[in-house]
N, CA, C and O atoms as CSV, one atom per row, in Angstrom:
chain,resi,resn,atom,element,x,y,z
A,1,MET,N,N,20.516,-63.710,9.544
A,1,MET,CA,C,19.009,-64.155,10.374
A,1,MET,C,C,18.005,-64.333,8.632
A,1,MET,O,O,18.037,-63.718,7.566
A,2,VAL,N,N,16.973,-65.874,9.334
A,2,VAL,CA,C,16.140,-65.972,7.814
A,2,VAL,C,C,14.709,-65.594,8.133
A,2,VAL,O,O,14.028,-65.486,9.153
A,3,LEU,N,N,14.542,-65.440,6.832
A,3,LEU,CA,C,12.946,-64.730,7.235
A,3,LEU,C,C,12.045,-65.623,6.343
A,3,LEU,O,O,12.240,-66.057,5.208
A,4,LYS,N,N,11.143,-65.747,7.077
A,4,LYS,CA,C,10.098,-66.688,6.850
A,4,LYS,C,C,9.003,-65.705,5.015
A,4,LYS,O,O,8.901,-64.480,5.086
A,5,GLY,N,N,8.664,-66.099,4.297
A,5,GLY,CA,C,8.420,-66.125,3.009
A,5,GLY,C,C,6.886,-64.628,3.634
A,5,GLY,O,O,6.592,-63.589,3.043
A,6,ASN,N,N,6.428,-65.059,4.652
A,6,ASN,CA,C,5.589,-64.030,5.431
A,6,ASN,C,C,5.715,-62.950,6.336
A,6,ASN,O,O,5.075,-61.912,6.497
A,7,GLU,N,N,6.636,-63.421,6.850
A,7,GLU,CA,C,7.425,-62.373,7.679
A,7,GLU,C,C,8.367,-61.173,6.323
A,7,GLU,O,O,8.308,-59.946,6.402
A,8,LEU,N,N,9.099,-61.884,5.280
A,8,LEU,CA,C,9.085,-61.056,5.184
A,8,LEU,C,C,9.025,-60.544,3.734
A,8,LEU,O,O,9.792,-60.267,2.812
A,9,TYR,N,N,7.366,-60.570,4.094
A,9,TYR,CA,C,6.533,-60.036,3.251
A,9,TYR,C,C,5.814,-58.521,4.273
A,9,TYR,O,O,5.388,-57.420,3.923
A,10,GLN,N,N,5.921,-58.971,5.169
A,10,GLN,CA,C,5.614,-57.809,6.396
A,10,GLN,C,C,6.806,-56.740,6.290
A,10,GLN,O,O,6.900,-55.519,6.167
A,11,LYS,N,N,7.525,-57.661,6.383
A,11,LYS,CA,C,8.629,-56.645,7.041
A,11,LYS,C,C,8.613,-56.101,5.558
A,11,LYS,O,O,7.459,-55.677,5.497
A,12,GLU,N,N,9.133,-55.874,4.434
A,12,GLU,CA,C,8.524,-55.227,3.311
A,12,GLU,C,C,7.512,-54.303,2.981
A,12,GLU,O,O,7.591,-53.273,2.312
A,13,HIS,N,N,6.076,-55.077,3.828
A,13,HIS,CA,C,5.041,-54.400,3.308
A,13,HIS,C,C,5.439,-53.331,4.370
A,13,HIS,O,O,4.865,-52.299,4.023
A,14,SER,N,N,6.040,-53.138,5.320
A,14,SER,CA,C,5.900,-52.586,6.881
A,14,SER,C,C,6.987,-50.903,6.287
A,14,SER,O,O,6.826,-49.716,6.574
A,15,TYR,N,N,8.063,-51.630,5.366
A,15,TYR,CA,C,8.970,-50.700,5.121
A,15,TYR,C,C,8.366,-49.468,3.775
A,15,TYR,O,O,8.662,-48.309,3.483
A,16,GLU,N,N,7.246,-50.661,3.157
A,16,GLU,CA,C,6.496,-49.370,1.750
A,16,GLU,C,C,5.168,-48.744,2.761
A,16,GLU,O,O,4.315,-48.104,2.146
A,17,ARG,N,N,5.065,-48.833,3.567
A,17,ARG,CA,C,4.036,-48.739,4.321
A,17,ARG,C,C,4.558,-46.684,5.130
A,17,ARG,O,O,4.054,-45.562,5.164
A,18,GLU,N,N,5.675,-47.310,5.544
A,18,GLU,CA,C,6.606,-46.353,6.681
A,18,GLU,C,C,6.723,-45.164,5.045
A,18,GLU,O,O,6.072,-44.118,5.030
A,19,ARG,N,N,7.360,-45.453,4.185
A,19,ARG,CA,C,7.765,-44.447,2.439
A,19,ARG,C,C,6.551,-44.311,2.469
A,19,ARG,O,O,6.540,-43.288,3.153
A,20,GLU,N,N,5.341,-44.551,2.247
A,20,GLU,CA,C,4.053,-43.857,2.064
A,20,GLU,C,C,3.537,-42.789,2.963
A,20,GLU,O,O,2.602,-42.071,2.608
A,21,ARG,N,N,4.011,-42.689,3.900
A,21,ARG,CA,C,3.418,-41.893,5.057
A,21,ARG,C,C,4.572,-41.142,5.326
A,21,ARG,O,O,4.518,-40.390,6.299
A,22,GLU,N,N,5.850,-41.199,4.512
A,22,GLU,CA,C,6.851,-40.080,4.489
A,22,GLU,C,C,6.791,-39.412,3.426
A,22,GLU,O,O,7.366,-38.325,3.362
A,23,ARG,N,N,6.089,-39.912,2.379
A,23,ARG,CA,C,5.699,-39.446,1.495
A,23,ARG,C,C,4.499,-37.793,1.225
A,23,ARG,O,O,4.378,-36.718,0.638
A,24,GLU,N,N,3.818,-38.867,2.312
A,24,GLU,CA,C,2.542,-38.223,2.593
A,24,GLU,C,C,2.576,-36.983,3.603
A,24,GLU,O,O,1.664,-36.193,3.849
A,25,ARG,N,N,4.070,-37.030,4.200
A,25,ARG,CA,C,4.551,-36.079,5.544
A,25,ARG,C,C,4.737,-35.267,4.611
A,25,ARG,O,O,3.929,-34.340,4.552
A,26,GLU,N,N,5.636,-35.310,3.766
A,26,GLU,CA,C,6.302,-34.506,2.086
A,26,GLU,C,C,4.955,-33.340,2.033
A,26,GLU,O,O,4.808,-32.193,2.455
A,27,ARG,N,N,4.058,-34.358,1.243
A,27,ARG,CA,C,3.190,-33.569,0.686
A,27,ARG,C,C,2.541,-32.563,1.521
A,27,ARG,O,O,2.248,-31.425,1.156
A,28,VAL,N,N,2.342,-33.071,2.659
A,28,VAL,CA,C,1.718,-32.150,3.743
A,28,VAL,C,C,2.580,-30.759,3.695
A,28,VAL,O,O,2.159,-29.672,3.301
A,29,ARG,N,N,3.487,-30.965,4.039
A,29,ARG,CA,C,4.664,-29.800,4.221
A,29,ARG,C,C,4.359,-29.078,3.283
A,29,ARG,O,O,3.709,-28.033,3.277
A,30,GLU,N,N,5.204,-30.077,1.834
A,30,GLU,CA,C,4.362,-29.049,0.194
A,30,GLU,C,C,3.327,-27.769,0.249
A,30,GLU,O,O,3.541,-26.557,0.285
A,31,ARG,N,N,2.111,-28.551,0.240
A,31,ARG,CA,C,1.069,-27.969,0.189
A,31,ARG,C,C,1.380,-26.479,1.279
A,31,ARG,O,O,1.061,-25.323,1.000
A,32,GLU,N,N,2.097,-26.964,2.566
A,32,GLU,CA,C,1.619,-25.686,3.885
A,32,GLU,C,C,2.925,-24.427,3.656
A,32,GLU,O,O,2.975,-23.260,4.044
A,33,ARG,N,N,4.385,-25.680,2.458
A,33,ARG,CA,C,4.936,-24.825,1.763
A,33,ARG,C,C,3.921,-23.242,0.853
A,33,ARG,O,O,3.997,-22.013,0.867
A,34,GLU,N,N,3.412,-23.872,0.455
A,34,GLU,CA,C,2.593,-23.150,-0.922
A,34,GLU,C,C,1.720,-22.652,-0.141
A,34,GLU,O,O,1.633,-21.458,-0.430
A,35,ARG,N,N,0.968,-22.928,0.758
A,35,ARG,CA,C,0.119,-21.610,1.090
A,35,ARG,C,C,0.670,-20.571,2.188
A,35,ARG,O,O,-0.081,-19.658,2.532
A,36,GLU,N,N,1.935,-20.673,2.743
A,36,GLU,CA,C,2.638,-19.454,3.488
A,36,GLU,C,C,3.266,-18.717,2.355
A,36,GLU,O,O,3.554,-17.532,2.530
A,37,ARG,N,N,3.522,-19.323,1.153
A,37,ARG,CA,C,4.148,-18.536,-0.061
A,37,ARG,C,C,2.773,-17.567,-0.728
A,37,ARG,O,O,2.775,-16.417,-1.168
A,38,GLU,N,N,1.965,-18.287,-0.627
A,38,GLU,CA,C,0.640,-17.049,-1.529
A,38,GLU,C,C,-0.175,-16.302,-0.307
A,38,GLU,O,O,-0.920,-15.364,-0.591
A,39,ARG,N,N,-0.018,-16.737,1.065
A,39,ARG,CA,C,-0.466,-15.476,1.994
A,39,ARG,C,C,0.668,-13.850,1.746
A,39,ARG,O,O,0.345,-12.670,1.610
A,40,GLU,N,N,2.248,-14.644,1.786
A,40,GLU,CA,C,3.285,-13.694,1.910
A,40,GLU,C,C,2.745,-13.163,-0.079
A,40,GLU,O,O,2.960,-12.001,-0.422
A,41,ARG,N,N,2.334,-13.802,-0.731
A,41,ARG,CA,C,1.616,-12.564,-2.071
A,41,ARG,C,C,1.525,-12.288,-1.420
A,41,ARG,O,O,2.354,-11.873,-0.611
A,42,GLU,N,N,-0.356,-12.401,-1.347
A,42,GLU,CA,C,-1.306,-11.799,-0.917
A,42,GLU,C,C,-0.618,-10.539,0.522
A,42,GLU,O,O,-0.992,-9.379,0.343
A,43,ARG,N,N,0.061,-10.714,1.478
A,43,ARG,CA,C,0.442,-9.940,1.501
A,43,ARG,C,C,1.215,-8.189,0.880
A,43,ARG,O,O,0.861,-7.015,0.999
A,44,GLU,N,N,2.298,-8.846,0.270
A,44,GLU,CA,C,3.362,-8.126,-0.624
A,44,GLU,C,C,1.956,-7.653,-1.324
A,44,GLU,O,O,1.797,-6.537,-0.831
A,45,ARG,N,N,1.100,-7.837,-2.004
A,45,ARG,CA,C,-0.080,-7.032,-3.028
A,45,ARG,C,C,-0.627,-5.601,-2.319
A,45,ARG,O,O,-0.952,-4.486,-2.727
A,46,GLU,N,N,-0.507,-6.536,-0.547
A,46,GLU,CA,C,-1.108,-5.861,0.211
A,46,GLU,C,C,-0.627,-4.052,0.375
A,46,GLU,O,O,-1.125,-2.930,0.290
A,47,ARG,N,N,0.905,-4.857,0.713
A,47,ARG,CA,C,1.559,-3.819,0.680
A,47,ARG,C,C,2.059,-2.633,-0.558
A,47,ARG,O,O,2.518,-1.513,-0.334
A,48,GLU,N,N,1.829,-3.220,-1.788
A,48,GLU,CA,C,2.059,-2.535,-2.640
A,48,GLU,C,C,0.100,-1.836,-3.248
A,48,GLU,O,O,-0.112,-1.411,-4.384
A,49,ARG,N,N,-0.454,-1.879,-2.680
A,49,ARG,CA,C,-1.489,-1.256,-3.011
A,49,ARG,C,C,-1.969,-0.064,-1.703
A,49,ARG,O,O,-2.786,0.858,-1.688
A,50,GLU,N,N,-1.363,-0.417,-1.055
A,50,GLU,CA,C,-0.595,0.074,0.276
A,50,GLU,C,C,-0.337,1.801,-0.492
A,50,GLU,O,O,-1.052,2.794,-0.623
A,51,ARG,N,N,1.138,1.427,-0.875
A,51,ARG,CA,C,2.029,1.998,-1.051
A,51,ARG,C,C,1.512,2.977,-2.348
A,51,ARG,O,O,1.792,4.175,-2.300
A,52,GLU,N,N,0.637,2.353,-3.683
A,52,GLU,CA,C,-0.109,3.011,-3.799
A,52,GLU,C,C,-1.339,3.937,-3.768
A,52,GLU,O,O,-1.480,5.036,-4.305
A,53,ARG,N,N,-2.381,3.073,-2.844
A,53,ARG,CA,C,-2.799,4.605,-2.242
A,53,ARG,C,C,-1.998,5.732,-1.129
A,53,ARG,O,O,-2.385,6.568,-0.313
A,54,GLU,N,N,-0.846,5.291,-1.551
A,54,GLU,CA,C,-0.233,6.626,-0.180
A,54,GLU,C,C,0.423,7.739,-1.583
A,54,GLU,O,O,0.451,8.970,-1.558
A,55,ARG,N,N,0.861,6.891,-2.639
A,55,ARG,CA,C,0.984,7.890,-3.667
A,55,ARG,C,C,0.450,8.810,-4.024
A,55,ARG,O,O,0.779,9.954,-4.339
A,56,GLU,N,N,-0.843,8.000,-3.938
A,56,GLU,CA,C,-2.219,8.534,-4.962
A,56,GLU,C,C,-2.091,9.970,-3.873
A,56,GLU,O,O,-1.872,11.145,-4.165
A,57,ARG,N,N,-2.402,9.101,-2.091
A,57,ARG,CA,C,-2.478,10.828,-1.023
A,57,ARG,C,C,-2.132,11.553,-1.210
A,57,ARG,O,O,-2.621,12.664,-1.005
A,58,GLU,N,N,-0.596,11.177,-1.939
A,58,GLU,CA,C,0.720,12.534,-2.248
A,58,GLU,C,C,0.054,13.612,-3.379
A,58,GLU,O,O,-0.419,14.747,-3.447
A,59,ARG,N,N,0.258,12.832,-3.929
A,59,ARG,CA,C,-0.189,13.215,-5.688
A,59,ARG,C,C,-1.267,14.573,-5.730
A,59,ARG,O,O,-1.318,15.577,-6.440
A,60,GLU,N,N,-2.261,13.948,-4.355
A,60,GLU,CA,C,-3.779,14.714,-4.186
A,60,GLU,C,C,-2.820,15.737,-3.193
A,60,GLU,O,O,-2.581,16.742,-3.862
A,61,ARG,N,N,-2.324,15.817,-2.132
A,61,ARG,CA,C,-1.455,16.727,-1.160
A,61,ARG,C,C,-0.701,17.495,-2.656
A,61,ARG,O,O,-0.437,18.697,-2.635
A,62,GLU,N,N,-0.533,16.994,-3.382
A,62,GLU,CA,C,0.686,18.006,-4.409
A,62,GLU,C,C,-0.164,18.889,-5.116
A,62,GLU,O,O,0.147,20.075,-5.221
A,63,ARG,N,N,-1.653,18.247,-5.828
A,63,ARG,CA,C,-2.495,19.364,-6.409
A,63,ARG,C,C,-3.410,20.072,-5.324
A,63,ARG,O,O,-4.245,20.907,-5.670
A,64,GLU,N,N,-3.239,19.737,-4.102
A,64,GLU,CA,C,-3.729,21.062,-3.748
A,64,GLU,C,C,-3.129,22.398,-3.076
A,64,GLU,O,O,-3.760,23.423,-2.819
A,65,ARG,N,N,-1.857,22.164,-2.869
A,65,ARG,CA,C,0.067,23.038,-2.773
A,65,ARG,C,C,-0.528,23.740,-4.031
A,65,ARG,O,O,-0.963,24.868,-3.798
A,66,GLU,N,N,-0.648,23.262,-5.439
A,66,GLU,CA,C,-0.207,24.009,-6.349
A,66,GLU,C,C,-2.259,24.768,-6.028
A,66,GLU,O,O,-2.136,25.677,-5.208
A,67,ARG,N,N,-2.732,24.720,-6.150
A,67,ARG,CA,C,-4.978,24.895,-6.180
A,67,ARG,C,C,-4.273,26.428,-5.215
A,67,ARG,O,O,-4.404,27.607,-5.544
A,68,GLU,N,N,-3.626,25.938,-4.134
A,68,GLU,CA,C,-3.313,26.986,-2.977
A,68,GLU,C,C,-1.941,27.923,-3.701
A,68,GLU,O,O,-1.749,29.098,-3.386
A,69,ARG,N,N,-1.363,27.433,-4.359
A,69,ARG,CA,C,-0.439,28.735,-5.162
A,69,ARG,C,C,-0.814,29.717,-6.116
A,69,ARG,O,O,-0.359,30.796,-6.495
A,70,GLU,N,N,-1.805,28.985,-6.386
A,70,GLU,CA,C,-2.437,29.405,-7.532
A,70,GLU,C,C,-3.063,30.639,-7.080
A,70,GLU,O,O,-2.825,31.802,-7.405
A,71,ARG,N,N,-4.152,30.018,-6.036
A,71,ARG,CA,C,-5.137,31.017,-5.502
A,71,ARG,C,C,-4.358,32.816,-4.877
A,71,ARG,O,O,-4.663,34.008,-4.837
A,72,GLU,N,N,-3.077,31.751,-4.452
A,72,GLU,CA,C,-1.855,33.435,-4.287
A,72,GLU,C,C,-1.553,34.166,-4.663
A,72,GLU,O,O,-1.333,35.332,-4.334
A,73,ARG,N,N,-1.428,33.201,-6.020
A,73,ARG,CA,C,-1.061,34.349,-7.201
A,73,ARG,C,C,-1.670,35.414,-7.800
A,73,ARG,O,O,-1.167,36.493,-8.114
A,74,GLU,N,N,-2.730,35.049,-7.928
A,74,GLU,CA,C,-3.867,35.837,-8.269
A,74,GLU,C,C,-4.774,36.503,-7.235
A,74,GLU,O,O,-5.461,37.497,-7.473
A,75,ARG,N,N,-4.710,35.846,-6.038
A,75,ARG,CA,C,-4.769,37.612,-4.848
A,75,ARG,C,C,-3.523,38.013,-5.265
A,75,ARG,O,O,-3.563,38.918,-6.099
A,76,GLU,N,N,-2.236,37.562,-4.898
A,76,GLU,CA,C,-1.286,38.940,-5.298
A,76,GLU,C,C,-1.275,39.736,-6.788
A,76,GLU,O,O,-0.978,40.924,-6.909
A,77,ARG,N,N,-1.774,38.571,-8.234
A,77,ARG,CA,C,-2.547,39.912,-9.093
A,77,ARG,C,C,-3.039,40.786,-8.783
A,77,ARG,O,O,-2.404,41.834,-8.897
A,78,GLU,N,N,-4.347,40.836,-8.259
A,78,GLU,CA,C,-5.374,41.392,-7.606
A,78,GLU,C,C,-4.575,42.405,-6.728
A,78,GLU,O,O,-4.592,43.615,-6.949
A,79,ARG,N,N,-3.993,41.918,-5.889
A,79,ARG,CA,C,-3.042,43.600,-5.393
A,79,ARG,C,C,-2.330,45.221,-6.048
A,79,ARG,O,O,-2.195,46.442,-5.967
A,80,GLU,N,N,-2.045,43.836,-6.767
A,80,GLU,CA,C,-1.392,45.245,-8.182
A,80,GLU,C,C,-2.018,45.411,-8.759
A,80,GLU,O,O,-1.625,46.214,-9.605
A,81,ARG,N,N,-3.524,44.925,-8.968
A,81,ARG,CA,C,-4.094,45.719,-9.640
A,81,ARG,C,C,-4.828,47.530,-8.950
A,81,ARG,O,O,-5.055,48.720,-9.171
A,82,GLU,N,N,-4.899,45.991,-7.710
A,82,GLU,CA,C,-5.970,47.470,-6.567
A,82,GLU,C,C,-4.766,48.763,-6.934
A,82,GLU,O,O,-5.029,49.790,-7.560
A,83,SER,N,N,-3.297,48.359,-6.312
A,83,SER,CA,C,-2.442,49.740,-6.308
A,83,SER,C,C,-2.302,49.856,-7.209
A,83,SER,O,O,-1.490,50.768,-7.055
A,84,ARG,N,N,-2.372,49.716,-8.582
A,84,ARG,CA,C,-2.147,50.491,-9.869
A,84,ARG,C,C,-3.704,51.293,-10.170
A,84,ARG,O,O,-3.568,52.356,-10.775
A,85,ASN,N,N,-4.787,51.006,-9.909
A,85,ASN,CA,C,-5.910,51.368,-9.642
A,85,ASN,C,C,-5.390,53.152,-9.335
A,85,ASN,O,O,-5.074,54.195,-9.906
A,86,THR,N,N,-5.654,52.347,-7.630
A,86,THR,CA,C,-5.307,53.316,-6.339
A,86,THR,C,C,-4.230,54.405,-6.896
A,86,THR,O,O,-4.338,55.631,-6.892
A,87,LYS,N,N,-3.345,53.738,-7.293
A,87,LYS,CA,C,-1.953,54.754,-7.814
A,87,LYS,C,C,-3.040,55.437,-8.750
A,87,LYS,O,O,-3.620,56.265,-8.046
A,88,ASP,N,N,-3.565,55.445,-10.036
A,88,ASP,CA,C,-4.603,55.863,-10.657
A,88,ASP,C,C,-5.110,56.833,-10.548
A,88,ASP,O,O,-4.510,57.908,-10.553
A,89,GLY,N,N,-6.165,56.718,-10.438
A,89,GLY,CA,C,-7.102,57.694,-9.318
A,89,GLY,C,C,-6.602,58.369,-8.585
A,89,GLY,O,O,-7.115,59.267,-7.917
A,90,ARG,N,N,-5.396,57.978,-8.622
A,90,ARG,CA,C,-4.739,59.655,-6.830
A,90,ARG,C,C,-4.479,60.573,-8.356
A,90,ARG,O,O,-5.098,61.623,-8.534
A,91,LYS,N,N,-3.271,59.912,-9.645
A,91,LYS,CA,C,-2.876,61.218,-10.382
A,91,LYS,C,C,-3.906,62.008,-10.851
A,91,LYS,O,O,-3.658,63.057,-11.444
């Protein structure tokens, strides 16, 4: 099939337009993939912040347990002092 000059130009031009539309669709897909990667990075940062908050809560619970153990040791020392004083007072 022989194409005249104008028909050949139109066919080539049509092909170029289709290639350009495909490149644009690929750019759109790439932008969407990049947005999805950014959303995933943000979700990961949020998960890391939540893990850090949980670690901080655990450290605070541990500090509170340590304070309670220290209060219990102090109560025990006080009971021992009272016991010694009572024994000394009876002698």
